[in-house]
N, C-alpha and C positions, 0 to 999 in steps of 0.2 A: 380563218376567222369567220368567214361566211358559213362554213359548215357548222361551226359552233352556234351561230345565231339560228340556223335552221333547226338544229337539234334542240335548242332551248325553246323555240316556238312549238315544236312538236311535243316537247315535254309538258309545256304549259297547257296545250290543248288536251293532252292525255290526262293531266291532273284535273282539268276542268270537267272532263267526262266522268272521272272516278272520284270526284271530291265528296260526293254523298257517301259512297262506300267507305272512303277514308275517314270521314268524320264519324260515321257510325262505329267503325272499328276502334277509333281513338276513344270514343265515349265509353265503349265496353271496357277497354283496358283501364281507363281512368276510374270507372266505377269499381272495378276489381281492386285496384290499388287503394282506393278510398276505403273500401270495406275491410281490406287487410290492415290498413293503418288504424281504423277504428277498433278493430278486434285486438290490436296490439297495445292499446292504451291501458 
């Protein structure tokens, strides 16, 4: 159980470091999906 807590803490730190990259990638994917949806109307 302690190993899981350490892994979760490491994951949260990793996510915190890469949150900007993750958000920018998500924004790009969202924009592409939105454009495809608008074209399909």
